[in-house]
N, CA and C of each residue as an Amber inpcrd file, in Angstrom:
protein
   315
  49.5670000  68.8650000  38.1570000  48.1930000  69.2290000  37.7880000
  47.6670000  68.3360000  36.6750000  46.4550000  67.8350000  36.8180000
  45.9070000  66.9880000  35.7540000  45.2670000  67.8980000  34.6630000
  45.6500000  67.5630000  33.4900000  45.0960000  68.3500000  32.2860000
  43.6380000  68.0800000  32.0720000  42.9060000  69.0190000  31.6230000
  41.4380000  68.8200000  31.3440000  41.3780000  68.0190000  30.1020000
  40.1150000  67.5410000  29.9000000  39.7460000  66.6790000  28.6650000
  40.3630000  67.3260000  27.3620000  40.0340000  68.6250000  27.2190000
  40.4430000  69.3000000  26.0150000  41.9420000  69.2680000  25.7530000
  42.7580000  69.5760000  26.8320000  44.1270000  69.5920000  26.8510000
  44.6740000  68.2930000  26.4860000  44.0030000  67.2330000  27.0820000
  44.4510000  65.8710000  26.8230000  44.2400000  65.5190000  25.3630000
  43.0680000  65.8480000  24.8410000  42.7800000  65.5890000  23.4400000
  43.7980000  66.4000000  22.5090000  44.0200000  67.6560000  22.8020000
  44.9350000  68.4140000  21.9710000  46.3080000  67.7920000  22.0120000
  46.7630000  67.3590000  23.1410000  48.1160000  66.7060000  23.2070000
  48.1170000  65.3850000  22.3890000  47.0850000  64.5340000  22.5830000
  46.9810000  63.3490000  21.7920000  46.9510000  63.5700000  20.3280000
  46.2450000  64.5740000  19.8930000  46.1380000  64.9070000  18.4110000
  47.5470000  65.4310000  17.9340000  48.2430000  66.2210000  18.8280000
  49.6210000  66.6730000  18.4570000  50.5520000  65.4840000  18.2380000
  50.4020000  64.4630000  19.1160000  51.2880000  63.3550000  18.9970000
  50.8750000  62.3800000  17.9630000  49.5630000  62.3170000  17.6430000
  49.0600000  61.3450000  16.7240000  48.0630000  62.0360000  15.7200000
  48.5360000  62.9120000  14.8650000  47.6920000  63.6910000  14.0850000
  46.7880000  63.0490000  13.1030000  47.0630000  61.6690000  12.8840000
  46.2480000  60.9240000  11.8990000  45.2100000  60.0900000  12.6160000
  45.1230000  60.1320000  13.9640000  44.1620000  59.4060000  14.7750000
  42.8040000  59.9850000  14.7150000  41.8270000  59.3500000  13.9730000
  40.5320000  59.8880000  13.7070000  39.6760000  60.0820000  14.8740000
  39.6980000  59.1260000  15.8590000  38.7560000  59.2090000  16.9600000
  39.1440000  60.5080000  17.9150000  40.4930000  60.6300000  18.0420000
  40.9360000  61.7740000  18.8500000  40.6320000  63.0880000  18.2690000
  40.7990000  63.1030000  16.9870000  40.4680000  64.4610000  16.2860000
  38.9630000  64.7080000  16.4020000  38.1720000  63.7210000  16.1970000
  36.7220000  63.8390000  16.3550000  36.4410000  64.2550000  17.7700000
  37.0450000  63.5810000  18.7380000  36.7540000  63.9640000  20.1750000
  37.0870000  65.4450000  20.3930000  38.2600000  65.8530000  19.8650000
  38.5840000  67.2560000  20.0180000  37.6400000  68.2150000  19.3780000
  37.1100000  67.8820000  18.2300000  36.1200000  68.7410000  17.5370000
  34.9150000  68.7510000  18.4880000  34.4820000  67.5890000  18.9270000
  33.3240000  67.6260000  19.8300000  33.4820000  68.4700000  21.1020000
  34.6440000  68.4020000  21.6890000  34.9400000  69.1310000  22.9180000
  34.9590000  70.6520000  22.5640000  35.4970000  71.0560000  21.3460000
  35.4040000  72.4270000  20.9830000  34.0210000  72.9390000  20.7650000
  33.1370000  72.0870000  20.2540000  31.6800000  72.4720000  20.1250000
  31.1610000  72.7310000  21.5680000  31.3880000  71.8480000  22.4450000
  30.9410000  71.9940000  23.8600000  31.3520000  73.3010000  24.4680000
  32.5250000  73.8050000  24.0400000  33.1050000  74.9850000  24.7250000
  32.7330000  76.2420000  23.8890000  31.9340000  76.0670000  22.8450000
  31.3590000  77.1560000  21.9740000  32.4030000  77.6590000  20.9680000
  33.3360000  76.8210000  20.6480000  34.3410000  77.2890000  19.5970000
  34.0040000  76.6730000  18.3120000  32.9780000  77.1260000  17.6680000
  32.4480000  76.5210000  16.4860000  33.5030000  76.4850000  15.3480000
  34.0810000  77.5180000  15.0870000  35.0950000  77.5700000  13.9320000
  36.2790000  76.6790000  14.1820000  36.7610000  76.6570000  15.3930000
  37.9320000  75.6960000  15.6800000  37.3460000  74.2230000  15.5000000
  36.1410000  74.0180000  15.9320000  35.6540000  72.6610000  15.7620000
  35.5200000  72.3680000  14.2490000  34.9950000  73.2390000  13.4030000
  34.8280000  73.0470000  12.0090000  36.2740000  72.8180000  11.3450000
  37.2970000  73.4630000  11.8100000  38.5740000  73.2140000  11.3600000
  39.0790000  71.7260000  11.6420000  38.8410000  71.2590000  12.8570000
  39.1400000  69.8580000  13.1910000  38.3480000  68.9050000  12.2770000
  37.0650000  69.2840000  12.0630000  36.2730000  68.4140000  11.2280000
  36.8700000  68.3700000   9.8060000  37.3180000  69.5640000   9.2790000
  37.8530000  69.6690000   7.9840000  39.0880000  68.7700000   7.8300000
  39.8880000  68.8090000   8.7590000  41.1130000  67.9460000   8.8470000
  40.7820000  66.5320000   8.9360000  39.8110000  66.2040000   9.7240000
  39.3180000  64.7650000   9.8060000  38.8120000  64.2860000   8.4970000
  37.9950000  65.1520000   7.7870000  37.5540000  64.7760000   6.5350000
  38.5610000  64.4950000   5.4710000  39.6250000  65.3550000   5.4970000
  40.7250000  65.1780000   4.5870000  41.4950000  63.8660000   4.8280000
  41.6370000  63.5620000   6.0800000  42.4660000  62.3320000   6.4270000
  41.6370000  61.0640000   6.4430000  40.3630000  61.2090000   6.7430000
  39.4960000  60.0050000   6.8060000  38.1960000  60.2160000   6.2710000
  38.2170000  60.1070000   4.8680000  36.9520000  60.4430000   4.0310000
  35.7990000  59.4530000   4.2970000  36.0070000  58.4100000   4.9700000
  35.0390000  57.4210000   5.3440000  34.7360000  57.4560000   6.7910000
  34.6600000  58.5540000   7.4430000  34.3390000  58.6820000   8.8910000
  32.9390000  59.4140000   9.0280000  31.9410000  58.6820000   8.8650000
  30.5750000  59.3460000   8.7670000  30.2320000  60.2430000  10.0360000
  30.6030000  59.8350000  11.1970000  30.2570000  60.6350000  12.3870000
  30.8010000  62.0230000  12.2670000  31.9890000  62.2370000  11.7380000
  32.5430000  63.5690000  11.5270000  31.7570000  64.3190000  10.6840000
  31.2520000  63.8070000   9.6230000  30.3770000  64.5470000   8.5910000
  29.1520000  64.9480000   9.2440000  28.5540000  63.9090000   9.9780000
  27.2400000  64.1670000  10.6040000  27.3690000  65.3730000  11.6060000
  28.3160000  65.2700000  12.4890000  28.4370000  66.4220000  13.4970000
  28.7550000  67.7050000  12.8030000  29.6210000  67.7040000  11.8180000
  29.8910000  68.9310000  11.1410000  28.6440000  69.5300000  10.5480000
  27.8510000  68.5890000   9.8840000  26.5690000  69.0750000   9.2380000
  25.5940000  69.7040000  10.3110000  25.5320000  68.9790000  11.5040000
  24.6600000  69.5960000  12.5740000  25.0830000  70.9250000  12.9930000
  26.4490000  71.0570000  13.2360000  26.9980000  72.3210000  13.6050000
  26.7100000  73.3760000  12.6700000  26.8950000  73.1030000  11.3690000
  26.6550000  74.1660000  10.3320000  25.1940000  74.5370000  10.2800000
  24.3330000  73.5260000  10.4990000  22.8380000  73.8700000  10.4710000
  22.5900000  74.7540000  11.6900000  23.2010000  74.4040000  12.9050000
  22.9520000  75.2630000  14.0470000  23.4730000  76.6610000  13.8490000
  24.4310000  76.9010000  13.0200000  25.0140000  78.1990000  12.7780000
  24.2940000  78.8500000  11.5860000  23.3350000  78.2350000  11.0520000
  22.5730000  78.7860000   9.8740000  23.2030000  78.7660000   8.5430000
  24.1940000  77.8910000   8.4610000  24.9810000  77.8380000   7.2460000
  24.5080000  76.6040000   6.4200000  23.3470000  76.7980000   5.9280000
  22.6740000  75.5580000   5.3020000  23.3450000  75.0740000   4.0470000
  23.8520000  75.9020000   3.2110000  24.5030000  75.4190000   2.0150000
  25.7550000  74.6750000   2.3340000  26.5680000  75.1180000   3.2610000
  27.6940000  74.3880000   3.6450000  27.3160000  73.0520000   4.2310000
  26.1990000  73.1420000   5.0800000  25.7780000  71.8400000   5.7900000
  25.3270000  70.9070000   4.8010000  24.5920000  71.2970000   3.6700000
  24.1450000  70.3340000   2.6690000  25.2850000  69.6920000   1.9880000
  26.4030000  70.4540000   1.6420000  27.5230000  69.9470000   0.9720000
  28.2500000  68.8640000   1.8340000  28.3530000  69.2290000   3.0960000
  28.9990000  68.2750000   4.0780000  28.2250000  66.9510000   4.2960000
  26.8500000  67.1620000   4.3910000  26.0060000  65.9940000   4.5670000
  26.0000000  65.0810000   3.4050000  26.0390000  65.6450000   2.1890000
  26.0400000  64.8480000   0.9940000  27.3410000  64.0710000   0.9770000
  28.4100000  64.6700000   1.3480000  29.6940000  63.8600000   1.3870000
  29.6500000  62.7450000   2.4830000  28.9940000  63.1210000   3.6090000
  28.7870000  62.2040000   4.7190000  27.9300000  60.9280000   4.2800000
  26.8870000  61.2800000   3.5570000  26.0530000  60.2230000   3.1290000
  26.7440000  59.2320000   2.1480000  27.5430000  59.8220000   1.3260000
  28.4090000  58.9050000   0.4070000  29.3780000  58.1370000   1.2160000
  29.9910000  58.6800000   2.2420000  30.9030000  58.0070000   3.1460000
  30.1940000  56.9430000   3.8620000  28.9910000  57.1890000   4.3810000
  28.2460000  56.1490000   5.1100000  27.8000000  54.9410000   4.1620000
  27.4270000  55.3780000   3.0040000  27.0010000  54.2260000   2.0760000
  28.1980000  53.4910000   1.6700000  29.3950000  54.0100000   1.5070000
  30.6270000  53.2190000   1.1870000  30.8980000  52.2370000   2.2940000
  30.5460000  52.5970000   3.6090000  30.8100000  51.7990000   4.7050000
  29.6870000  50.7830000   5.0160000  28.6250000  51.0370000   4.2750000
  27.4040000  50.1650000   4.6250000  26.7070000  50.5260000   5.8340000
  26.9140000  51.7770000   6.3010000  26.2900000  52.2230000   7.5720000
  24.9730000  52.8950000   7.2690000  23.8440000  51.9900000   7.3560000
  22.5560000  52.5350000   6.9570000  21.9750000  53.4750000   8.0490000
  22.3690000  53.3120000   9.2910000  21.8730000  54.2080000  10.3280000
  22.4350000  55.6550000  10.1570000  23.7530000  55.7190000   9.8920000
  24.2990000  57.0190000   9.6240000  23.7570000  57.6720000   8.3710000
  23.5440000  56.9590000   7.3750000  22.9420000  57.3160000   6.0890000
  21.5800000  57.9350000   6.3840000  20.7790000  57.2240000   7.1290000
  19.4680000  57.6830000   7.4280000  19.4940000  58.9990000   8.2680000
  20.3260000  59.0050000   9.2280000  20.4970000  60.2220000  10.1210000
  20.8030000  61.4540000   9.2630000  21.8350000  61.2120000   8.4360000
  22.2950000  62.4350000   7.5620000  21.2570000  62.7830000   6.5210000
  20.5180000  61.8070000   6.0200000  19.4540000  62.1870000   5.0520000
  18.3740000  63.0590000   5.6730000  18.1150000  62.7980000   6.9720000
  17.1620000  63.5130000   7.7680000  17.7030000  64.9320000   7.9090000
  18.9420000  65.0280000   8.2410000  19.5690000  66.3810000   8.3920000
  19.5780000  67.1450000   7.0340000  19.8470000  66.3970000   6.0060000
  19.8890000  67.0490000   4.7320000  18.4620000  67.5470000   4.2660000
  17.4670000  66.8550000   4.5940000  16.1430000  67.3670000   4.4090000
  15.8370000  68.5750000   5.1830000  16.2690000  68.5560000   6.4180000
  16.1330000  69.7600000   7.2830000  16.9030000  70.9540000   6.7000000
  18.0730000  70.7640000   6.1530000  18.8150000  71.8180000   5.5080000
  18.2210000  72.3110000   4.3110000  17.5040000  71.5950000   3.6580000
  16.7880000  71.9430000   2.3660000  15.5590000  72.6870000   2.5720000
  15.0350000  72.8070000   3.8190000  13.7790000  73.5400000   4.1090000
  13.9770000  74.9770000   4.0590000
């Protein structure tokens, strides 16, 4: 039997716990399946291991906003903006600044 995408990602993360893209992919898959808290936990680990991975901060911020957790979203987005600026990623910086403004309303 062929494993589904989530099972494949979980297995890959188990075997390669420091692989940023796989953990990010697993978090996104968890969001798609409605498992917000599990997704946030994957983002938390991603942020600990890869403090300069802007996409993880952006997606976590979006999820927190969708959950109505504005203060948490603001904190994550501020960290993400700093990460994006360290990488020189102006697009990610602008995207997260827009989300941060939304969170501040």
